[in-house]
Structure formats: structure tokens, C-alpha cells
C-alpha positions in Angstrom: 100.1 42.9 136.5 103.8 43.7 136.0 105.6 46.0 138.3 107.6 48.3 136.1 108.5 51.9 135.3 106.2 53.2 132.6 108.9 55.4 131.1 111.7 52.8 130.9 112.4 50.1 128.3 115.0 47.4 128.4 115.7 45.8 125.0 118.3 43.4 123.8 120.0 43.0 120.4 121.2 39.4 120.4 124.6 39.0 118.8 125.5 42.6 119.6 127.3 44.3 122.6 125.3 47.0 124.1 128.3 49.3 124.6 129.2 49.0 121.0 125.7 49.9 119.9 125.7 53.0 122.1 129.2 54.0 120.8 127.7 53.8 117.2 125.0 56.3 118.1 126.5 59.0 120.3 123.5 61.3 119.7 121.2 58.9 121.6 121.4 59.0 125.4 120.9 55.5 126.8 122.7 53.0 129.0 123.6 49.3 129.2 123.2 49.0 132.9 123.9 50.7 136.2 126.2 53.7 136.4 128.8 51.8 138.4 129.4 49.5 135.4 129.6 52.3 132.8 131.9 51.3 129.9 132.1 47.7 131.0 131.3 45.1 128.2 129.8 42.3 130.3 126.2 41.2 131.0 124.4 43.1 133.7 124.3 41.2 137.0 120.7 42.2 137.5 119.6 40.8 134.2 121.5 37.6 134.8 119.9 37.3 138.2 116.5 37.6 136.6 117.3 34.6 134.4 118.2 36.4 131.2 120.7 34.4 129.1 124.2 35.9 129.0 124.2 36.4 125.2 120.9 38.3 125.5 122.0 40.4 128.5 125.2 41.4 126.7 123.2 43.2 124.0 120.9 44.9 126.5 120.1 48.6 126.3 118.1 50.6 128.8 116.1 53.5 127.3 114.1 56.0 129.4 111.8 58.8 128.5 111.8 62.1 130.4 108.9 64.4 131.1 109.7 66.4 128.0 110.6 63.6 125.6 108.9 64.0 122.2 107.7 61.4 119.7 110.2 62.8 117.2 113.1 62.1 119.7 111.8 58.5 120.2 111.6 57.9 116.4 115.0 59.4 115.9 116.6 57.2 118.6 114.7 54.1 117.2 116.0 54.8 113.7 119.6 55.3 114.8 119.6 52.2 117.0 118.0 50.0 114.3 120.6 51.2 111.8 123.5 50.5 114.3 122.1 47.0 115.1 121.8 46.2 111.4 125.5 46.8 110.8 
């Protein structure tokens, strides 16, 4: 059993910088780490402490669903993020 939040997903795009991905999709609300590191393009200390490789942690995004998030919103965000990561 894993202890985790059921509404939160951390994913990494290897070879990308998380902040650059988010800048490419301003219509998607997501983060690359804690609020105190907003706008900083360096790997998350928390991910590094968990043993995530720096090049993987640098491309990390944290996505969360809210109580009223819809499937359409999830699909929209996924399409936009995949397109940004493909560039």
C-alpha cells in the first residue's frame, strides 16, 4: 500500500524544465514544486531527497484535482501538456 493523495499526480518530462512546460500552457493550473520555490528552475529538494534523479526532478509537474474538476478539464490539460512536451 502506498501512502499518497488520491487527487494529486506528480509526473516528469525528462529533458524538459517543468517551469518551461507550465509557461507554454498558461491555461493549465499546475506547479513544479512548493509555493516557496515558485518560478525557480531547479529540481525540487523533496524529489531529490526521495532519490529522484536530478534530470527527472527538473521536469517534474504536480497536478491536482479539485472537488469539482471534470473529465473534460483533465483531458484538456493532458492534451495541452503533451503538446508542450512534444515541442
